[in-house]
Each structure stands twice: as C-alpha cells, then as structure tokens.
C-alpha positions as a Markdown table, in Angstrom:
| # | Residue | x | y | z |
|---|---|---|---|---|
| 1 | Met | 0.0 | 0.1 | -0.1 |
| 2 | Ser | 1.4 | 3.4 | -0.9 |
| 3 | Ser | 1.2 | 6.3 | 1.4 |
| 4 | Glu | 0.6 | 8.5 | -1.9 |
| 5 | Lys | -2.7 | 7.6 | -2.2 |
| 6 | Ser | -5.3 | 10.3 | -1.2 |
| 7 | Asp | -7.9 | 7.9 | 0.9 |
| 8 | Ile | -6.6 | 4.7 | 2.3 |
| 9 | Leu | -9.6 | 2.2 | 3.8 |
| 10 | Ile | -8.8 | 1.2 | 7.3 |
| 11 | Pro | -8.8 | -3.0 | 7.3 |
| 12 | Pro | -12.1 | -3.7 | 9.3 |
| 13 | Asp | -9.8 | -6.0 | 11.6 |
| 14 | Val | -7.2 | -3.2 | 12.7 |
| 15 | Thr | -7.2 | -1.2 | 15.5 |
| 16 | Pro | -5.0 | 1.7 | 16.5 |
| 17 | Asp | -3.3 | -0.8 | 19.3 |
| 18 | His | -2.6 | -3.2 | 16.3 |
| 19 | Val | -0.8 | -0.6 | 14.2 |
| 20 | Leu | 1.2 | 1.0 | 17.5 |
| 21 | Gly | 1.8 | -2.3 | 19.1 |
| 22 | Phe | 3.4 | -3.4 | 15.9 |
| 23 | Leu | 5.3 | -0.1 | 15.7 |
| 24 | Glu | 6.6 | -0.2 | 19.1 |
| 25 | Thr | 8.0 | -3.6 | 18.3 |
| 26 | Leu | 9.4 | -2.7 | 15.3 |
| 27 | Tyr | 11.7 | 0.1 | 17.1 |
| 28 | Ser | 12.4 | -1.9 | 20.3 |
| 29 | Leu | 13.8 | -4.5 | 18.1 |
| 30 | Gly | 15.9 | -2.0 | 16.3 |
| 31 | Gly | 13.8 | -0.5 | 13.5 |
| 32 | Arg | 14.4 | -3.0 | 10.6 |
| 33 | Leu | 13.1 | -6.6 | 10.4 |
| 34 | Asp | 11.5 | -9.1 | 8.5 |
| 35 | Pro | 7.6 | -9.4 | 9.7 |
| 36 | Met | 7.6 | -13.0 | 10.2 |
| 37 | Tyr | 9.6 | -12.1 | 13.1 |
| 38 | Ile | 7.8 | -9.4 | 14.4 |
| 39 | Gly | 4.5 | -11.6 | 14.4 |
| 40 | Asp | 6.5 | -14.0 | 16.4 |
| 41 | Ala | 7.7 | -11.5 | 18.9 |
| 42 | Ile | 4.2 | -9.9 | 19.5 |
| 43 | Gly | 2.0 | -13.0 | 19.3 |
| 44 | Glu | -0.3 | -11.1 | 16.4 |
| 45 | Asn | -2.6 | -13.0 | 14.5 |
| 46 | Ile | -0.9 | -13.8 | 11.5 |
| 47 | Arg | -4.3 | -12.7 | 9.5 |
| 48 | Ile | -4.1 | -9.2 | 10.9 |
| 49 | Leu | -0.5 | -8.5 | 11.2 |
| 50 | Pro | -0.1 | -7.6 | 7.1 |
| 51 | His | -3.0 | -5.1 | 7.4 |
| 52 | Ala | -1.3 | -3.7 | 10.5 |
| 53 | Ile | 1.7 | -3.1 | 8.4 |
| 54 | Asp | -0.3 | -1.8 | 5.2 |
| 55 | Leu | -1.8 | 0.8 | 7.4 |
| 56 | Ala | 1.5 | 1.5 | 9.1 |
| 57 | Glu | 2.8 | 2.2 | 5.8 |
| 58 | Ala | -0.2 | 4.4 | 4.4 |
| 59 | Leu | 0.6 | 6.4 | 7.6 |
| 60 | Asn | 4.2 | 6.8 | 6.8 |
| 61 | Leu | 5.7 | 5.0 | 9.8 |
| 62 | Val | 7.2 | 2.0 | 8.2 |
| 63 | Val | 8.5 | 1.2 | 4.5 |
| 64 | Tyr | 8.2 | -2.5 | 3.4 |
| 65 | Lys | 10.5 | -3.0 | 0.8 |
| 66 | Glu | 12.4 | -6.6 | -0.5 |
| 67 | Gly | 10.5 | -8.4 | 2.6 |
| 68 | Val | 12.0 | -6.2 | 5.2 |
| 69 | Val | 10.2 | -3.8 | 7.4 |
| 70 | Ser | 11.9 | -0.6 | 8.1 |
| 71 | Ile | 10.8 | 2.2 | 10.6 |
| 72 | Thr | 10.7 | 6.0 | 9.4 |
| 73 | Asp | 11.5 | 8.8 | 10.8 |
| 74 | Phe | 8.0 | 9.8 | 11.8 |
| 75 | Gly | 7.8 | 6.4 | 12.8 |
| 76 | Lys | 10.3 | 6.5 | 15.3 |
| 77 | Glu | 8.8 | 10.1 | 16.7 |
| 78 | Val | 5.6 | 8.2 | 17.2 |
| 79 | Ala | 7.2 | 5.0 | 18.7 |
| 80 | Lys | 9.1 | 7.7 | 21.4 |
| 81 | Ala | 5.8 | 9.7 | 22.0 |
| 82 | Asp | 3.2 | 9.3 | 24.8 |
| 83 | Val | -0.3 | 8.7 | 23.9 |
| 84 | Lys | -1.5 | 12.4 | 23.5 |
| 85 | Ser | 1.1 | 13.5 | 21.2 |
| 86 | Val | 0.7 | 10.0 | 19.4 |
| 87 | Arg | -3.1 | 11.2 | 19.0 |
| 88 | Arg | -2.3 | 14.6 | 17.6 |
| 89 | Met | 0.6 | 13.5 | 15.2 |
| 90 | Leu | -2.0 | 10.8 | 13.7 |
| 91 | Arg | -5.2 | 13.1 | 13.5 |
| 92 | Arg | -3.4 | 14.9 | 10.8 |
| 93 | Phe | -3.7 | 11.5 | 8.6 |
| 94 | Ala | -7.7 | 11.5 | 9.6 |
| 95 | Phe | -8.5 | 12.9 | 5.9 |
| 96 | Lys | -6.4 | 10.0 | 4.2 |
| 97 | Leu | -8.3 | 7.4 | 6.3 |
| 98 | Gln | -11.6 | 6.0 | 4.8 |
| 99 | Pro | -14.1 | 5.8 | 6.4 |
| 100 | Leu | -13.2 | 8.3 | 8.7 |
| 101 | Lys | -12.8 | 11.3 | 5.9 |
| 102 | Asp | -16.3 | 10.4 | 5.1 |
| 103 | Ile | -17.8 | 10.6 | 9.0 |
| 104 | Val | -15.8 | 13.5 | 9.9 |
| 105 | Glu | -17.3 | 15.5 | 6.7 |
| 106 | Lys | -20.8 | 14.3 | 7.5 |
| 107 | Leu | -20.4 | 15.5 | 11.4 |
| 108 | Lys | -19.0 | 18.8 | 10.1 |
| 109 | Arg | -22.1 | 19.6 | 7.7 |
| 110 | Lys | -24.8 | 17.9 | 10.2 |
| 111 | Gly | -23.0 | 17.8 | 13.8 |
| 112 | Phe | -24.1 | 14.5 | 14.1 |
| 113 | Leu | -25.1 | 11.1 | 12.5 |
| 114 | Glu | -27.8 | 8.8 | 13.4 |
| 115 | Ile | -26.6 | 5.3 | 14.1 |
| 116 | Glu | -28.4 | 4.1 | 10.8 |
| 117 | Glu | -26.7 | 6.5 | 8.9 |
| 118 | Tyr | -23.2 | 5.2 | 10.5 |
| 119 | Glu | -24.3 | 1.6 | 9.6 |
| 120 | Glu | -25.0 | 2.6 | 6.0 |
| 121 | Leu | -21.7 | 3.8 | 5.8 |
| 122 | Ile | -19.8 | 0.9 | 7.3 |
| 123 | Ser | -22.2 | -1.6 | 5.6 |
| 124 | Ser | -21.3 | -0.1 | 2.4 |
| 125 | Arg | -17.2 | -0.4 | 2.7 |
| 126 | Tyr | -17.3 | -3.5 | 4.8 |
| 127 | Pro | -20.4 | -5.9 | 3.3 |
| 128 | Ala | -18.6 | -8.8 | 4.8 |
| 129 | Asn | -16.8 | -7.3 | 7.9 |
| 130 | Phe | -19.6 | -5.1 | 9.1 |
| 131 | Arg | -19.8 | -6.1 | 12.6 |
| 132 | Glu | -15.8 | -6.1 | 13.5 |
| 133 | Ala | -15.5 | -2.5 | 11.2 |
| 134 | Phe | -18.7 | -1.2 | 13.1 |
| 135 | Lys | -16.7 | -1.5 | 16.3 |
| 136 | Asn | -13.1 | -0.8 | 15.0 |
| 137 | Ile | -14.0 | 2.4 | 13.2 |
| 138 | Leu | -15.4 | 3.5 | 16.2 |
| 139 | Ile | -12.3 | 2.6 | 18.2 |
| 140 | Trp | -10.2 | 4.9 | 15.3 |
| 141 | Gly | -12.6 | 7.7 | 15.9 |
| 142 | Thr | -12.7 | 7.6 | 19.3 |
| 143 | Phe | -8.5 | 7.1 | 19.8 |
| 144 | Leu | -8.2 | 10.2 | 17.4 |
| 145 | Arg | -10.9 | 11.9 | 19.3 |
| 146 | Leu | -12.6 | 12.5 | 16.0 |
| 147 | Phe | -16.1 | 11.0 | 17.1 |
| 148 | Lys | -17.6 | 8.8 | 19.6 |
| 149 | Met | -21.1 | 6.9 | 19.9 |
| 150 | Asn | -23.5 | 8.9 | 22.4 |
| 151 | Glu | -24.8 | 7.4 | 25.7 |
| 152 | Arg | -28.1 | 6.2 | 24.4 |
| 153 | Asp | -26.2 | 4.3 | 21.5 |
| 154 | Asp | -28.3 | 6.0 | 18.7 |
| 155 | Met | -26.2 | 8.6 | 17.6 |
| 156 | Ile | -22.4 | 9.6 | 16.6 |
| 157 | Ile | -21.3 | 12.7 | 17.9 |
| 158 | Pro | -18.2 | 15.1 | 17.3 |
| 159 | Ile | -15.4 | 15.0 | 20.2 |
| 160 | Asp | -13.0 | 17.3 | 18.4 |
| 161 | Leu | -12.7 | 18.1 | 14.9 |
| 162 | Ser | -11.2 | 21.3 | 14.8 |
| 163 | Gly | -7.7 | 21.5 | 12.8 |
| 164 | Leu | -9.3 | 19.1 | 10.4 |
C-alpha cells in the first residue's frame, strides 16, 4: 500500500493498538526486521499483521521493501511519543483514512450521525466484515478524538473536529 494514495481504507480488523503495538515492537527490535519475526515477537494474529503493516506504511510510519519492514523517522517519533502526542500526530492523517474522512465530513456538515447512517456507511465499505468494522472504526474515531457514540447508542457525535 502506498502512502501516496489520497484515500486509504482502514482494514476492518485493525485497531490503533495493532498499528502502534507493531510499531513499538519494530522500534524496540532495532527498527528493521522481517515481518515474520515481528509476528512471533508480539504474538499477533498472522491474519491481522499484514493489514497493520499496510496501514502503518500508509501512515508513513514504516516502509516495506524487499521483504523487510523499516521504521521511518516519523515512525520513530511516534514510537517514542506519549499517547496524547501520538493521537495529535496521527490526527493529521484522518482525512486520508476512509471511512473516517466521510464520517468527519458528515459530522462537520450535520453535527451528528444517526446510528443508521453510520451503519449504512460502514456496511457499504465493509459488507463482509460489518460487525468488526462497526466496532473498530468507532475505536479509531475515539482514539483520534474525532467522534464517539453518544450515551444512548443512537448517534455518532463529534469529539473534536478542530484543525481538520
């Protein structure tokens, strides 16, 4: 996956923890490694690791070339940063990541999304993985402090859309 793409679809099974756990492991192991060894080191599901690597590459955290994953300078900054700083650093990519981009645009226009609108948006992008994507995209939105579900679980509401 290339970081030059304008829109990157978040894999339905990947959470921020997957990407950041992978990145921190890579950093702690010297910053350059065959992904097979990273999977062993973190005990990550072999199905999820390639998706986490793709997303990390799209976010300019790593480069995958000739069977080796190498951490970028930006990736090193993120790996060393505290959670609040990581959130701030990654928020700037929100408009490259789908469906975060569509959700944020609708929230900016309307101020909220009915849960049915959110479900429709998720099911159109992830028909085979709806339940997993429903939860994980919400996790991404909350982690990046973009949006969350309200207390009644019937709307998606903004947290902080400033600077986007």
